[in-house]
N, CA, C and O atoms as a Tinker XYZ file with bonds, in Angstrom:
   260  protein
     1  N      4.587000   12.444000   -4.214000    73     2
     2  CA     4.574000   11.263000   -5.047000    64     1     3
     3  C      4.647000   10.032000   -4.140000    63     2     4     5
     4  O      5.464000    9.971000   -3.222000    81     3
     5  N      3.797000    9.075000   -4.408000    73     3     6
     6  CA     3.744000    7.852000   -3.627000    64     5     7
     7  C      4.627000    6.780000   -4.257000    63     6     8     9
     8  O      4.846000    6.760000   -5.468000    81     7
     9  N      5.125000    5.896000   -3.408000    73     7    10
    10  CA     6.018000    4.829000   -3.824000    64     9    11
    11  C      5.436000    3.479000   -3.440000    63    10    12    13
    12  O      4.746000    3.356000   -2.428000    81    11
    13  N      5.716000    2.473000   -4.248000    73    11    14
    14  CA     5.374000    1.099000   -3.931000    64    13    15
    15  C      6.408000    0.573000   -2.947000    63    14    16    17
    16  O      7.608000    0.764000   -3.141000    81    15
    17  N      5.944000   -0.091000   -1.891000    73    15    18
    18  CA     6.876000   -0.676000   -0.930000    64    17    19
    19  C      6.593000   -2.162000   -0.769000    63    18    20    21
    20  O      5.481000   -2.637000   -1.003000    81    19
    21  N      7.631000   -2.879000   -0.364000    73    19    22
    22  CA     7.503000   -4.322000   -0.130000    64    21    23
    23  C      8.164000   -4.642000    1.201000    63    22    24    25
    24  O      9.277000   -4.193000    1.474000    81    23
    25  N      7.477000   -5.417000    2.026000    73    23    26
    26  CA     8.010000   -5.859000    3.300000    64    25    27
    27  C      7.893000   -7.373000    3.363000    63    26    28    29
    28  O      6.929000   -7.949000    2.858000    81    27
    29  N      8.863000   -8.007000    3.975000    73    27    30
    30  CA     8.829000   -9.454000    4.152000    64    29    31
    31  C      8.571000   -9.751000    5.620000    63    30    32    33
    32  O      9.270000   -9.248000    6.500000    81    31
    33  N      7.566000  -10.570000    5.874000    73    31    34
    34  CA     7.190000  -10.961000    7.226000    64    33    35
    35  C      7.295000  -12.471000    7.357000    63    34    36    37
    36  O      7.138000  -13.198000    6.376000    81    35
    37  N      7.558000  -12.936000    8.559000    73    35    38
    38  CA     7.527000  -14.358000    8.853000    64    37    39
    39  C      6.164000  -14.649000    9.465000    63    38    40    41
    40  O      5.849000  -14.171000   10.555000    81    39
    41  N      5.358000  -15.433000    8.759000    73    39    42
    42  CA     4.014000  -15.808000    9.217000    64    41    43
    43  C      3.947000  -17.322000    9.207000    63    42    44    45
    44  O      4.143000  -17.950000    8.166000    81    43
    45  N      3.671000  -17.910000   10.362000    73    43    46
    46  CA     3.620000  -19.374000   10.493000    64    45    47
    47  C      4.890000  -20.026000    9.954000    63    46    48    49
    48  O      4.826000  -20.996000    9.199000    81    47
    49  N      6.037000  -19.489000   10.345000    73    47    50
    50  CA     7.350000  -20.015000    9.962000    64    49    51
    51  C      7.611000  -19.976000    8.457000    63    50    52    53
    52  O      8.437000  -20.736000    7.951000    81    51
    53  N      6.919000  -19.107000    7.748000    73    51    54
    54  CA     7.100000  -18.979000    6.307000    64    53    55
    55  C      7.219000  -17.498000    5.947000    63    54    56    57
    56  O      6.489000  -16.661000    6.477000    81    55
    57  N      8.147000  -17.187000    5.039000    73    55    58
    58  CA     8.278000  -15.797000    4.586000    64    57    59
    59  C      7.114000  -15.421000    3.682000    63    58    60    61
    60  O      6.755000  -16.157000    2.763000    81    59
    61  N      6.540000  -14.274000    3.958000    73    59    62
    62  CA     5.439000  -13.752000    3.152000    64    61    63
    63  C      5.775000  -12.326000    2.748000    63    62    64    65
    64  O      6.125000  -11.506000    3.597000    81    63
    65  N      5.673000  -12.023000    1.464000    73    63    66
    66  CA     5.910000  -10.663000    0.982000    64    65    67
    67  C      4.583000   -9.925000    0.891000    63    66    68    69
    68  O      3.627000  -10.400000    0.279000    81    67
    69  N      4.548000   -8.762000    1.511000    73    67    70
    70  CA     3.365000   -7.913000    1.477000    64    69    71
    71  C      3.750000   -6.570000    0.876000    63    70    72    73
    72  O      4.894000   -6.133000    1.002000    81    71
    73  N      2.804000   -5.921000    0.226000    73    71    74
    74  CA     3.059000   -4.697000   -0.527000    64    73    75
    75  C      2.158000   -3.579000   -0.030000    63    74    76    77
    76  O      1.084000   -3.819000    0.522000    81    75
    77  N      2.616000   -2.364000   -0.237000    73    75    78
    78  CA     1.846000   -1.228000    0.205000    64    77    79
    79  C      2.307000    0.060000   -0.441000    63    78    80    81
    80  O      2.891000    0.073000   -1.524000    81    79
    81  N      2.024000    1.138000    0.259000    73    79    82
    82  CA     2.256000    2.486000   -0.261000    64    81    83
    83  C      3.005000    3.314000    0.776000    63    82    84    85
    84  O      2.813000    3.147000    1.980000    81    83
    85  N      3.853000    4.201000    0.295000    73    83    86
    86  CA     4.572000    5.124000    1.156000    64    85    87
    87  C      4.659000    6.480000    0.474000    63    86    88    89
    88  O      4.715000    6.576000   -0.752000    81    87
    89  N      4.669000    7.527000    1.294000    73    87    90
    90  CA     4.885000    8.858000    0.732000    64    89    91
    91  C      6.325000    9.318000    0.932000    63    90    92    93
    92  O      6.676000   10.436000    0.556000    81    91
    93  N      7.166000    8.461000    1.525000    73    91    94
    94  CA     8.561000    8.799000    1.747000    64    93    95
    95  C      8.787000    9.772000    2.890000    63    94    96    97
    96  O      9.919000   10.181000    3.151000    81    95
    97  N      7.708000   10.144000    3.572000    73    95    98
    98  CA     7.836000   11.130000    4.653000    64    97    99
    99  C      7.073000   10.693000    5.901000    63    98   100   101
   100  O      6.631000   11.533000    6.684000    81    99
   101  N      6.920000    9.398000    6.087000    73    99   102
   102  CA     6.254000    8.925000    7.301000    64   101   103
   103  C      5.069000    8.024000    7.057000    63   102   104   105
   104  O      4.812000    7.128000    7.861000    81   103
   105  N      4.337000    8.226000    5.975000    73   103   106
   106  CA     3.195000    7.366000    5.670000    64   105   107
   107  C      3.709000    6.064000    5.080000    63   106   108   109
   108  O      4.450000    6.070000    4.097000    81   107
   109  N      3.314000    4.947000    5.684000    73   107   110
   110  CA     3.672000    3.637000    5.162000    64   109   111
   111  C      2.560000    2.682000    5.565000    63   110   112   113
   112  O      2.361000    2.415000    6.750000    81   111
   113  N      1.833000    2.165000    4.573000    73   111   114
   114  CA     0.730000    1.250000    4.846000    64   113   115
   115  C      0.897000    0.015000    3.969000    63   114   116   117
   116  O      0.960000    0.110000    2.744000    81   115
   117  N      0.967000   -1.134000    4.611000    73   115   118
   118  CA     1.043000   -2.418000    3.924000    64   117   119
   119  C     -0.380000   -2.951000    3.850000    63   118   120   121
   120  O     -1.070000   -2.990000    4.869000    81   119
   121  N     -0.846000   -3.369000    2.649000    73   119   122
   122  CA    -2.245000   -3.751000    2.561000    64   121   123
   123  C     -2.567000   -4.929000    1.650000    63   122   124   125
   124  O     -3.734000   -5.315000    1.573000    81   123
   125  N     -1.596000   -5.523000    0.955000    73   123   126
   126  CA    -1.941000   -6.614000    0.038000    64   125   127
   127  C     -0.753000   -7.541000   -0.209000    63   126   128   129
   128  O      0.403000   -7.144000   -0.062000    81   127
   129  N     -1.055000   -8.773000   -0.585000    73   127   130
   130  CA    -0.034000   -9.717000   -1.027000    64   129   131
   131  C      0.192000   -9.629000   -2.536000    63   130   132   133
   132  O      1.119000  -10.245000   -3.062000    81   131
   133  N     -0.643000   -8.872000   -3.226000    73   131   134
   134  CA    -0.620000   -8.791000   -4.688000    64   133   135
   135  C      0.181000   -7.571000   -5.148000    63   134   136   137
   136  O     -0.289000   -6.443000   -5.001000    81   135
   137  N      1.380000   -7.773000   -5.703000    73   135   138
   138  CA     2.189000   -6.628000   -6.128000    64   137   139
   139  C      1.555000   -5.835000   -7.264000    63   138   140   141
   140  O      1.737000   -4.620000   -7.344000    81   139
   141  N      0.823000   -6.496000   -8.131000    73   139   142
   142  CA     0.167000   -5.796000   -9.245000    64   141   143
   143  C     -0.916000   -4.866000   -8.714000    63   142   144   145
   144  O     -1.041000   -3.731000   -9.172000    81   143
   145  N     -1.693000   -5.339000   -7.759000    73   143   146
   146  CA    -2.740000   -4.518000   -7.154000    64   145   147
   147  C     -2.144000   -3.319000   -6.427000    63   146   148   149
   148  O     -2.652000   -2.203000   -6.535000    81   147
   149  N     -1.072000   -3.553000   -5.689000    73   147   150
   150  CA    -0.430000   -2.455000   -4.966000    64   149   151
   151  C      0.119000   -1.412000   -5.938000    63   150   152   153
   152  O     -0.046000   -0.212000   -5.722000    81   151
   153  N      0.772000   -1.869000   -7.006000    73   151   154
   154  CA     1.322000   -0.944000   -8.006000    64   153   155
   155  C      0.211000   -0.131000   -8.656000    63   154   156   157
   156  O      0.371000    1.068000   -8.886000    81   155
   157  N     -0.907000   -0.771000   -8.951000    73   155   158
   158  CA    -2.052000   -0.075000   -9.536000    64   157   159
   159  C     -2.593000    0.978000   -8.580000    63   158   160   161
   160  O     -2.891000    2.099000   -8.992000    81   159
   161  N     -2.721000    0.624000   -7.312000    73   159   162
   162  CA    -3.232000    1.564000   -6.316000    64   161   163
   163  C     -2.314000    2.778000   -6.179000    63   162   164   165
   164  O     -2.782000    3.915000   -6.129000    81   163
   165  N     -1.016000    2.531000   -6.118000    73   163   166
   166  CA    -0.050000    3.627000   -6.025000    64   165   167
   167  C     -0.178000    4.540000   -7.245000    63   166   168   169
   168  O     -0.155000    5.763000   -7.109000    81   167
   169  N     -0.313000    3.953000   -8.428000    73   167   170
   170  CA    -0.481000    4.747000   -9.650000    64   169   171
   171  C     -1.731000    5.600000   -9.628000    63   170   172   173
   172  O     -1.703000    6.766000  -10.019000    81   171
   173  N     -2.832000    5.018000   -9.169000    73   171   174
   174  CA    -4.094000    5.766000   -9.087000    64   173   175
   175  C     -3.951000    6.944000   -8.122000    63   174   176   177
   176  O     -4.412000    8.049000   -8.407000    81   175
   177  N     -3.311000    6.698000   -6.983000    73   175   178
   178  CA    -3.121000    7.781000   -6.009000    64   177   179
   179  C     -2.258000    8.894000   -6.578000    63   178   180   181
   180  O     -2.542000   10.073000   -6.367000    81   179
   181  N     -1.204000    8.525000   -7.302000    73   179   182
   182  CA    -0.342000    9.539000   -7.916000    64   181   183
   183  C     -1.066000   10.303000   -9.026000    63   182   184   185
   184  O     -0.961000   11.527000   -9.109000    81   183
   185  N     -1.793000    9.591000   -9.869000    73   183   186
   186  CA    -2.512000   10.234000  -10.978000    64   185   187
   187  C     -3.557000   11.224000  -10.486000    63   186   188   189
   188  O     -3.820000   12.237000  -11.134000    81   187
   189  N     -4.149000   10.925000   -9.341000    73   187   190
   190  CA    -5.230000   11.762000   -8.826000    64   189   191
   191  C     -4.795000   12.705000   -7.708000    63   190   192   193
   192  O     -5.630000   13.365000   -7.090000    81   191
   193  N     -3.489000   12.768000   -7.447000    73   191   194
   194  CA    -2.938000   13.664000   -6.424000    64   193   195
   195  C     -3.699000   13.552000   -5.105000    63   194   196   197
   196  O     -4.087000   14.555000   -4.505000    81   195
   197  N     -3.903000   12.309000   -4.670000    73   195   198
   198  CA    -4.617000   12.052000   -3.420000    64   197   199
   199  C     -3.772000   12.559000   -2.257000    63   198   200   201
   200  O     -2.571000   12.300000   -2.195000    81   199
   201  N     -4.402000   13.279000   -1.342000    73   199   202
   202  CA    -3.691000   13.772000   -0.167000    64   201   203
   203  C     -3.421000   12.610000    0.780000    63   202   204   205
   204  O     -4.263000   11.725000    0.934000    81   203
   205  N     -2.258000   12.609000    1.412000    73   203   206
   206  CA    -1.845000   11.477000    2.242000    64   205   207
   207  C     -2.779000   11.218000    3.415000    63   206   208   209
   208  O     -2.871000   10.083000    3.882000    81   207
   209  N     -3.468000   12.236000    3.900000    73   207   210
   210  CA    -4.383000   12.014000    5.023000    64   209   211
   211  C     -5.628000   11.225000    4.615000    63   210   212   213
   212  O     -6.415000   10.846000    5.483000    81   211
   213  N     -5.829000   10.965000    3.317000    73   211   214
   214  CA    -6.976000   10.187000    2.845000    64   213   215
   215  C     -6.615000    8.754000    2.465000    63   214   216   217
   216  O     -7.508000    7.934000    2.246000    81   215
   217  N     -5.334000    8.439000    2.382000    73   215   218
   218  CA    -4.901000    7.124000    1.899000    64   217   219
   219  C     -5.457000    5.985000    2.751000    63   218   220   221
   220  O     -5.997000    5.023000    2.204000    81   219
   221  N     -5.340000    6.067000    4.063000    73   219   222
   222  CA    -5.820000    4.984000    4.935000    64   221   223
   223  C     -7.315000    4.747000    4.756000    63   222   224   225
   224  O     -7.760000    3.600000    4.724000    81   223
   225  N     -8.092000    5.820000    4.641000    73   223   226
   226  CA    -9.543000    5.675000    4.439000    64   225   227
   227  C     -9.855000    5.015000    3.103000    63   226   228   229
   228  O    -10.757000    4.182000    3.016000    81   227
   229  N     -9.121000    5.381000    2.072000    73   227   230
   230  CA    -9.351000    4.789000    0.747000    64   229   231
   231  C     -9.009000    3.302000    0.769000    63   230   232   233
   232  O     -9.743000    2.486000    0.211000    81   231
   233  N     -7.906000    2.951000    1.407000    73   231   234
   234  CA    -7.527000    1.541000    1.526000    64   233   235
   235  C     -8.601000    0.779000    2.288000    63   234   236   237
   236  O     -9.005000   -0.304000    1.865000    81   235
   237  N     -9.057000    1.316000    3.378000    73   235   238
   238  CA   -10.096000    0.650000    4.166000    64   237   239
   239  C    -11.363000    0.448000    3.330000    63   238   240   241
   240  O    -11.939000   -0.641000    3.335000    81   239
   241  N    -11.793000    1.471000    2.623000    73   239   242
   242  CA   -13.004000    1.380000    1.801000    64   241   243
   243  C    -12.833000    0.400000    0.635000    63   242   244   245
   244  O    -13.758000   -0.340000    0.297000    81   243
   245  N    -11.662000    0.401000    0.035000    73   243   246
   246  CA   -11.439000   -0.428000   -1.164000    64   245   247
   247  C    -11.158000   -1.888000   -0.843000    63   246   248   249
   248  O    -11.600000   -2.770000   -1.579000    81   247
   249  N    -10.442000   -2.162000    0.224000    73   247   250
   250  CA    -9.977000   -3.523000    0.476000    64   249   251
   251  C    -10.604000   -4.216000    1.683000    63   250   252   253
   252  O    -10.521000   -5.439000    1.796000    81   251
   253  N    -11.219000   -3.472000    2.573000    73   251   254
   254  CA   -11.682000   -4.086000    3.817000    64   253   255
   255  C    -13.164000   -3.907000    4.101000    63   254   256   257
   256  O    -13.604000   -4.196000    5.214000    81   255
   257  N    -13.940000   -3.449000    3.153000    73   255   258
   258  CA   -15.390000   -3.348000    3.392000    64   257   259
   259  C    -16.148000   -4.130000    2.349000    63   258   260
   260  O    -17.378000   -4.168000    2.379000    81   259
């Protein structure tokens, strides 16, 4: 089961919250500033039982191409 995660970073002297996905066992990828989008992505991965070794590729295809 995947979890929604939130990390706070200091970018240009300003706090920025970024969101991502974790499997609780080592996989942790931060990929968006939009918490709604991150929550939706985590839900889709859980609903479709996506294997953790495919998460990075899916994120790259969905958000960076």
